[in-house]
C-alpha angles and dihedrals in degrees: 000000000000117000134175113184119188125198140163101072124131147118117314135169121246110279092028131119139235134179118213122201131198118193115200131201139166098045137060096275098182095062096046127089111233133206142188118220130181135205116202117206110284093001138099124269114267135195113249106174143344133202122192126222116277089214103050096024141013103281087246122167137217132187142196111256090242093064103032112129092015105060129052126193120202140162139213110202092189089061097035087234136135120197137201115202109198120193133174090024119200131201088251089063088070107122147108106278117213133192118223131193109214098211124127093279099036121222129212131202122222094253137238125240120240117189121184111193142131 
């Protein structure tokens, strides 16, 4: 049974930091590229960051322009976990953040809420 379980969301003030985690199970995590998406309230889902497999690829990363220089995606294959370190958070980063496994079928987590507000 495939599972992606996100955690680490919450309420943070502008300029603050959060680290999101996504623990995967039920598929060969280390060979799958992984992404974080977000869905702001009333808006469409958007791609935030992607990290490729370190086994089948280079472990390279890519980011949406809106988060470059502030967010960092990483993975720990031993823990079947992908992370999203978010620094210098802005109110416009408020969204539900979702983990996505980029295999042929595509798997989504349930999401974790991030709210940036003073």
